[in-house]
N, CA, C and O atoms as CSV, one atom per row, in Angstrom:
chain,resi,resn,atom,element,x,y,z
A,1,UNK,N,N,0.839,-1.164,0.016
A,1,UNK,CA,C,0.036,-0.058,0.001
A,1,UNK,C,C,0.923,1.224,0.009
A,1,UNK,O,O,1.962,1.271,0.668
A,2,UNK,N,N,0.479,2.251,-0.740
A,2,UNK,CA,C,1.277,3.480,-0.746
A,2,UNK,C,C,1.147,4.152,0.486
A,2,UNK,O,O,0.218,3.899,1.254
A,3,UNK,N,N,2.114,5.086,0.751
A,3,UNK,CA,C,2.071,5.903,1.936
A,3,UNK,C,C,0.899,6.860,1.916
A,3,UNK,O,O,0.649,7.481,0.882
A,4,UNK,N,N,0.179,7.007,2.993
A,4,UNK,CA,C,-0.969,7.889,3.011
A,4,UNK,C,C,-0.543,9.294,3.450
A,4,UNK,O,O,0.448,9.491,4.153
A,5,UNK,N,N,-1.375,10.283,2.980
A,5,UNK,CA,C,-1.039,11.608,3.354
A,5,UNK,C,C,-1.756,11.995,4.619
A,5,UNK,O,O,-2.653,11.284,5.071
A,6,UNK,N,N,-1.388,13.066,5.174
A,6,UNK,CA,C,-1.908,13.472,6.528
A,6,UNK,C,C,-3.409,13.697,6.362
A,6,UNK,O,O,-4.151,13.327,7.272
A,7,UNK,N,N,-3.914,14.276,5.269
A,7,UNK,CA,C,-5.352,14.507,5.089
A,7,UNK,C,C,-6.048,13.205,4.921
A,7,UNK,O,O,-7.149,13.073,5.456
A,8,UNK,N,N,-5.523,12.220,4.232
A,8,UNK,CA,C,-6.152,10.885,4.115
A,8,UNK,C,C,-6.271,10.229,5.504
A,8,UNK,O,O,-7.321,9.685,5.845
A,9,UNK,N,N,-5.204,10.283,6.291
A,9,UNK,CA,C,-5.201,9.677,7.548
A,9,UNK,C,C,-6.259,10.265,8.482
A,9,UNK,O,O,-6.879,9.562,9.280
A,10,UNK,N,N,-6.443,11.600,8.350
A,10,UNK,CA,C,-7.419,12.290,9.291
A,10,UNK,C,C,-8.827,11.894,9.004
A,10,UNK,O,O,-9.700,11.990,9.866
A,11,UNK,N,N,-9.074,11.412,7.702
A,11,UNK,CA,C,-10.423,10.985,7.343
A,11,UNK,C,C,-10.619,9.547,7.704
A,11,UNK,O,O,-11.776,9.125,7.718
A,12,UNK,N,N,-9.667,8.772,7.987
A,12,UNK,CA,C,-9.815,7.343,8.340
A,12,UNK,C,C,-10.249,7.120,9.710
A,12,UNK,O,O,-10.101,7.976,10.581
A,13,UNK,N,N,-10.818,5.912,9.928
A,13,UNK,CA,C,-11.282,5.667,11.289
A,13,UNK,C,C,-9.998,5.293,12.069
A,13,UNK,O,O,-8.973,5.025,11.444
A,14,UNK,N,N,-10.030,5.271,13.361
A,14,UNK,CA,C,-8.840,4.937,14.133
A,14,UNK,C,C,-8.411,3.450,13.953
A,14,UNK,O,O,-7.233,3.104,14.050
A,15,UNK,N,N,-9.394,2.622,13.697
A,15,UNK,CA,C,-8.968,1.161,13.472
A,15,UNK,C,C,-8.210,1.079,12.161
A,15,UNK,O,O,-7.258,0.304,12.071
A,16,UNK,N,N,-8.572,1.814,11.170
A,16,UNK,CA,C,-7.859,1.815,9.843
A,16,UNK,C,C,-6.484,2.386,10.043
A,16,UNK,O,O,-5.517,1.822,9.529
A,17,UNK,N,N,-6.347,3.466,10.756
A,17,UNK,CA,C,-5.016,4.005,11.037
A,17,UNK,C,C,-4.132,3.043,11.709
A,17,UNK,O,O,-2.954,2.936,11.365
A,18,UNK,N,N,-4.687,2.284,12.727
A,18,UNK,CA,C,-3.895,1.299,13.438
A,18,UNK,C,C,-3.412,0.212,12.514
A,18,UNK,O,O,-2.270,-0.224,12.658
A,19,UNK,N,N,-4.206,-0.253,11.575
A,19,UNK,CA,C,-3.891,-1.294,10.664
A,19,UNK,C,C,-2.771,-0.847,9.723
A,19,UNK,O,O,-1.830,-1.601,9.476
A,20,UNK,N,N,-2.871,0.389,9.194
A,20,UNK,CA,C,-1.855,1.004,8.312
A,20,UNK,C,C,-0.546,1.187,9.073
A,20,UNK,O,O,0.522,0.962,8.504
A,21,UNK,N,N,-0.598,1.597,10.364
A,21,UNK,CA,C,0.575,1.768,11.163
A,21,UNK,C,C,1.305,0.444,11.405
A,21,UNK,O,O,2.532,0.362,11.458
A,22,UNK,N,N,0.470,-0.578,11.545
A,22,UNK,CA,C,1.057,-1.966,11.782
A,22,UNK,C,C,1.653,-2.422,10.454
A,22,UNK,O,O,2.735,-3.009,10.464
A,23,UNK,N,N,1.017,-2.188,9.330
A,23,UNK,CA,C,1.558,-2.584,8.043
A,23,UNK,C,C,2.908,-1.874,7.773
A,23,UNK,O,O,3.842,-2.461,7.226
A,24,UNK,N,N,2.969,-0.591,8.179
A,24,UNK,CA,C,4.172,0.191,7.981
A,24,UNK,C,C,5.285,-0.377,8.813
A,24,UNK,O,O,6.433,-0.415,8.368
A,25,UNK,N,N,4.974,-0.824,10.017
A,25,UNK,CA,C,6.018,-1.484,10.827
A,25,UNK,C,C,6.545,-2.703,10.257
A,25,UNK,O,O,7.758,-2.912,10.292
A,26,UNK,N,N,5.711,-3.559,9.716
A,26,UNK,CA,C,6.137,-4.849,9.042
A,26,UNK,C,C,6.938,-4.517,7.776
A,26,UNK,O,O,7.912,-5.199,7.458
A,27,UNK,N,N,6.537,-3.504,7.082
A,27,UNK,CA,C,7.271,-3.182,5.820
A,27,UNK,C,C,8.616,-2.732,6.192
A,27,UNK,O,O,9.568,-3.193,5.561
A,28,UNK,N,N,8.820,-1.874,7.153
A,28,UNK,CA,C,10.069,-1.456,7.680
A,28,UNK,C,C,10.968,-2.618,8.124
A,28,UNK,O,O,12.135,-2.700,7.742
A,29,UNK,N,N,10.407,-3.495,8.920
A,29,UNK,CA,C,11.150,-4.632,9.443
A,29,UNK,C,C,11.551,-5.534,8.301
A,29,UNK,O,O,12.644,-6.093,8.392
A,30,UNK,N,N,10.787,-5.749,7.218
A,30,UNK,CA,C,11.220,-6.522,6.089
A,30,UNK,C,C,12.371,-5.867,5.310
A,30,UNK,O,O,13.289,-6.544,4.848
A,31,UNK,N,N,12.301,-4.543,5.176
A,31,UNK,CA,C,13.374,-3.760,4.558
A,31,UNK,C,C,14.672,-3.888,5.302
A,31,UNK,O,O,15.737,-4.142,4.740
A,32,UNK,N,N,14.529,-3.696,6.625
A,32,UNK,CA,C,15.744,-3.814,7.523
A,32,UNK,C,C,16.305,-5.190,7.439
A,32,UNK,O,O,17.527,-5.338,7.405
A,33,UNK,N,N,15.464,-6.245,7.401
A,33,UNK,CA,C,15.936,-7.636,7.314
A,33,UNK,C,C,16.719,-7.893,6.006
A,33,UNK,O,O,17.758,-8.552,6.016
A,34,UNK,N,N,16.179,-7.338,4.839
A,34,UNK,CA,C,16.919,-7.541,3.613
A,34,UNK,C,C,18.244,-6.743,3.632
A,34,UNK,O,O,19.233,-7.192,3.054
A,35,UNK,N,N,18.272,-5.575,4.283
A,35,UNK,CA,C,19.507,-4.920,4.326
A,35,UNK,C,C,20.491,-5.710,5.124
A,35,UNK,O,O,21.651,-5.782,4.719
A,36,UNK,N,N,20.132,-6.300,6.209
A,36,UNK,CA,C,20.951,-7.135,6.955
A,36,UNK,C,C,21.517,-8.385,6.270
A,36,UNK,O,O,22.667,-8.786,6.447
A,37,UNK,N,N,20.586,-8.979,5.450
A,37,UNK,CA,C,20.989,-10.082,4.626
A,37,UNK,C,C,21.949,-9.636,3.539
A,37,UNK,O,O,22.855,-10.383,3.168
A,38,UNK,N,N,21.773,-8.496,3.051
A,38,UNK,CA,C,22.756,-7.890,2.062
A,38,UNK,C,C,24.117,-7.825,2.701
A,38,UNK,O,O,25.100,-8.244,2.090
A,39,UNK,N,N,24.206,-7.320,3.898
A,39,UNK,CA,C,25.410,-7.209,4.619
A,39,UNK,C,C,26.071,-8.528,4.814
A,39,UNK,O,O,27.271,-8.684,4.587
A,40,UNK,N,N,25.294,-9.469,5.232
A,40,UNK,CA,C,25.785,-10.811,5.487
A,40,UNK,C,C,26.370,-11.481,4.208
A,40,UNK,O,O,27.421,-12.121,4.236
A,41,UNK,N,N,25.618,-11.293,3.076
A,41,UNK,CA,C,26.148,-11.771,1.838
A,41,UNK,C,C,27.463,-11.229,1.503
A,41,UNK,O,O,28.366,-11.970,1.114
A,42,UNK,N,N,27.614,-9.913,1.645
A,42,UNK,CA,C,28.857,-9.213,1.316
A,42,UNK,C,C,29.972,-9.681,2.199
A,42,UNK,O,O,31.094,-9.897,1.741
A,43,UNK,N,N,29.657,-9.844,3.517
A,43,UNK,CA,C,30.689,-10.365,4.542
A,43,UNK,C,C,31.193,-11.719,4.140
A,43,UNK,O,O,32.393,-11.964,4.014
A,44,UNK,N,N,30.219,-12.604,3.941
A,44,UNK,CA,C,30.779,-13.919,3.599
A,44,UNK,C,C,31.574,-14.024,2.291
A,44,UNK,O,O,32.560,-14.749,2.160
A,45,UNK,N,N,31.050,-13.224,1.321
A,45,UNK,CA,C,31.776,-13.210,0.054
A,45,UNK,C,C,33.174,-12.600,0.224
A,45,UNK,O,O,34.128,-13.092,-0.379
A,46,UNK,N,N,33.310,-11.589,0.995
A,46,UNK,CA,C,34.576,-10.994,1.314
A,46,UNK,C,C,35.562,-11.929,2.091
A,46,UNK,O,O,36.782,-11.889,1.932
A,47,UNK,N,N,34.939,-12.738,2.912
A,47,UNK,CA,C,35.733,-13.726,3.707
A,47,UNK,C,C,36.160,-14.965,2.884
A,47,UNK,O,O,36.860,-15.854,3.368
A,48,UNK,N,N,35.706,-14.974,1.632
A,48,UNK,CA,C,36.051,-16.154,0.870
A,48,UNK,C,C,35.095,-17.340,1.041
A,48,UNK,O,O,35.383,-18.434,0.555
A,49,UNK,N,N,34.015,-17.145,1.694
A,49,UNK,CA,C,33.000,-18.226,1.928
A,49,UNK,C,C,31.957,-17.999,0.871
A,49,UNK,O,O,30.823,-17.631,1.177
A,50,UNK,N,N,32.324,-18.209,-0.350
A,50,UNK,CA,C,31.411,-17.842,-1.470
A,50,UNK,C,C,30.211,-18.788,-1.526
A,50,UNK,O,O,29.137,-18.390,-1.975
A,51,UNK,N,N,30.373,-19.995,-1.090
A,51,UNK,CA,C,29.177,-20.969,-1.112
A,51,UNK,C,C,28.130,-20.495,-0.250
A,51,UNK,O,O,26.960,-20.504,-0.635
A,52,UNK,N,N,28.482,-20.060,0.951
A,52,UNK,CA,C,27.479,-19.504,1.890
A,52,UNK,C,C,26.847,-18.247,1.376
A,52,UNK,O,O,25.633,-18.066,1.471
A,53,UNK,N,N,27.721,-17.310,0.792
A,53,UNK,CA,C,27.156,-16.167,0.204
A,53,UNK,C,C,26.210,-16.463,-0.911
A,53,UNK,O,O,25.161,-15.828,-1.022
A,54,UNK,N,N,26.552,-17.416,-1.746
A,54,UNK,CA,C,25.603,-17.771,-2.858
A,54,UNK,C,C,24.268,-18.306,-2.368
A,54,UNK,O,O,23.210,-17.949,-2.886
A,55,UNK,N,N,24.336,-19.179,-1.349
A,55,UNK,CA,C,23.098,-19.684,-0.797
A,55,UNK,C,C,22.252,-18.614,-0.198
A,55,UNK,O,O,21.033,-18.634,-0.367
A,56,UNK,N,N,22.850,-17.663,0.505
A,56,UNK,CA,C,22.101,-16.569,1.066
A,56,UNK,C,C,21.484,-15.682,0.040
A,56,UNK,O,O,20.374,-15.170,0.185
A,57,UNK,N,N,22.279,-15.515,-1.043
A,57,UNK,CA,C,21.819,-14.708,-2.183
A,57,UNK,C,C,20.634,-15.341,-2.874
A,57,UNK,O,O,19.779,-14.609,-3.371
A,58,UNK,N,N,20.533,-16.631,-2.937
A,58,UNK,CA,C,19.426,-17.327,-3.507
A,58,UNK,C,C,18.190,-17.172,-2.649
A,58,UNK,O,O,17.062,-17.065,-3.130
A,59,UNK,N,N,18.458,-17.166,-1.348
A,59,UNK,CA,C,17.306,-17.028,-0.324
A,59,UNK,C,C,16.849,-15.545,-0.582
A,59,UNK,O,O,15.653,-15.337,-0.785
A,60,UNK,N,N,17.682,-14.582,-0.582
A,60,UNK,CA,C,17.295,-13.175,-0.754
A,60,UNK,C,C,16.457,-12.979,-2.032
A,60,UNK,O,O,15.459,-12.257,-2.027
A,61,UNK,N,N,16.869,-13.615,-3.093
A,61,UNK,CA,C,16.200,-13.498,-4.364
A,61,UNK,C,C,14.753,-14.089,-4.271
A,61,UNK,O,O,13.788,-13.518,-4.778
A,62,UNK,N,N,14.667,-15.257,-3.598
A,62,UNK,CA,C,13.374,-15.839,-3.378
A,62,UNK,C,C,12.434,-14.954,-2.570
A,62,UNK,O,O,11.268,-14.777,-2.922
A,63,UNK,N,N,12.955,-14.408,-1.493
A,63,UNK,CA,C,12.101,-13.540,-0.612
A,63,UNK,C,C,11.667,-12.333,-1.391
A,63,UNK,O,O,10.494,-11.964,-1.327
A,64,UNK,N,N,12.550,-11.701,-2.121
A,64,UNK,CA,C,12.127,-10.486,-2.903
A,64,UNK,C,C,11.096,-10.877,-3.988
A,64,UNK,O,O,10.084,-10.191,-4.132
A,65,UNK,N,N,11.313,-11.877,-4.690
A,65,UNK,CA,C,10.457,-12.202,-5.857
A,65,UNK,C,C,9.155,-12.831,-5.389
A,65,UNK,O,O,8.110,-12.424,-5.895
A,66,UNK,N,N,9.123,-13.798,-4.457
A,66,UNK,CA,C,7.951,-14.593,-4.154
A,66,UNK,C,C,7.208,-14.088,-2.894
A,66,UNK,O,O,6.002,-14.301,-2.773
A,67,UNK,N,N,7.896,-13.439,-1.982
A,67,UNK,CA,C,7.241,-13.011,-0.713
A,67,UNK,C,C,6.894,-11.456,-0.756
A,67,UNK,O,O,5.906,-11.003,-0.177
A,68,UNK,N,N,7.744,-10.710,-1.455
A,68,UNK,CA,C,7.560,-9.269,-1.460
A,68,UNK,C,C,7.026,-8.727,-2.827
A,68,UNK,O,O,6.720,-7.549,-3.010
A,69,UNK,N,N,6.949,-9.722,-3.771
A,69,UNK,CA,C,6.538,-9.267,-5.157
A,69,UNK,C,C,7.314,-8.150,-5.755
A,69,UNK,O,O,6.773,-7.229,-6.366
A,70,UNK,N,N,8.625,-8.256,-5.561
A,70,UNK,CA,C,9.504,-7.236,-6.092
A,70,UNK,C,C,10.458,-7.982,-7.033
A,70,UNK,O,O,10.690,-9.188,-6.954
A,71,UNK,N,N,11.007,-7.106,-7.969
A,71,UNK,CA,C,12.002,-7.746,-8.942
A,71,UNK,C,C,13.330,-8.028,-8.185
A,71,UNK,O,O,13.657,-7.383,-7.189
A,72,UNK,N,N,14.046,-8.994,-8.700
A,72,UNK,CA,C,15.315,-9.238,-8.160
A,72,UNK,C,C,16.258,-8.105,-8.421
A,72,UNK,O,O,16.071,-7.385,-9.402
A,73,UNK,N,N,17.277,-7.900,-7.588
A,73,UNK,CA,C,18.237,-6.857,-7.831
A,73,UNK,C,C,19.582,-7.435,-7.503
A,73,UNK,O,O,19.661,-8.453,-6.814
A,74,UNK,N,N,20.652,-6.818,-7.975
A,74,UNK,CA,C,21.933,-7.294,-7.804
A,74,UNK,C,C,22.325,-7.352,-6.305
A,74,UNK,O,O,22.001,-6.424,-5.564
A,75,UNK,N,N,22.999,-8.399,-5.853
A,75,UNK,CA,C,23.571,-8.529,-4.546
A,75,UNK,C,C,24.966,-8.228,-4.551
A,75,UNK,O,O,25.550,-8.051,-5.620
A,76,UNK,N,N,25.591,-8.150,-3.381
A,76,UNK,CA,C,26.983,-7.857,-3.377
A,76,UNK,C,C,27.869,-8.934,-4.094
A,76,UNK,O,O,28.921,-8.620,-4.652
A,77,UNK,N,N,27.408,-10.182,-4.053
A,77,UNK,CA,C,28.190,-11.274,-4.746
A,77,UNK,C,C,28.056,-11.124,-6.240
A,77,UNK,O,O,28.994,-11.420,-6.980
A,78,UNK,N,N,26.871,-10.655,-6.712
A,78,UNK,CA,C,26.701,-10.624,-8.172
A,78,UNK,C,C,27.448,-9.454,-8.678
A,78,UNK,O,O,27.914,-9.514,-9.816
A,79,UNK,N,N,27.615,-8.383,-7.946
A,79,UNK,CA,C,28.337,-7.232,-8.503
A,79,UNK,C,C,29.820,-7.275,-8.382
A,79,UNK,O,O,30.498,-6.465,-9.014
A,80,UNK,N,N,30.390,-8.202,-7.581
A,80,UNK,CA,C,31.813,-8.301,-7.338
A,80,UNK,C,C,32.438,-9.569,-7.808
A,80,UNK,O,O,33.638,-9.771,-7.627
A,81,UNK,N,N,31.618,-10.483,-8.442
A,81,UNK,CA,C,32.135,-11.741,-8.892
A,81,UNK,C,C,33.261,-11.516,-9.906
A,81,UNK,O,O,33.180,-10.598,-10.721
A,82,UNK,N,N,34.300,-12.337,-9.863
A,82,UNK,CA,C,35.411,-12.186,-10.768
A,82,UNK,C,C,35.484,-13.362,-11.731
A,82,UNK,O,O,36.372,-13.409,-12.582
């Protein structure tokens, strides 16, 4: 759901505002989780544990595509592979 404006929020019932606030919290948590996963992928790739990084990268791609309905994007291992 797109971010709501202040005027839109004032016209909503308090129950609807609570639901939207809860959704925003989950959205932020999922974004934070993906950022942490990106960091882990880069860390393992940098340590030479490319197998672990590749596995995590596949998990990340699955999460983005199938659970978040977002297109895949480059991960640290994809952009630095030699």
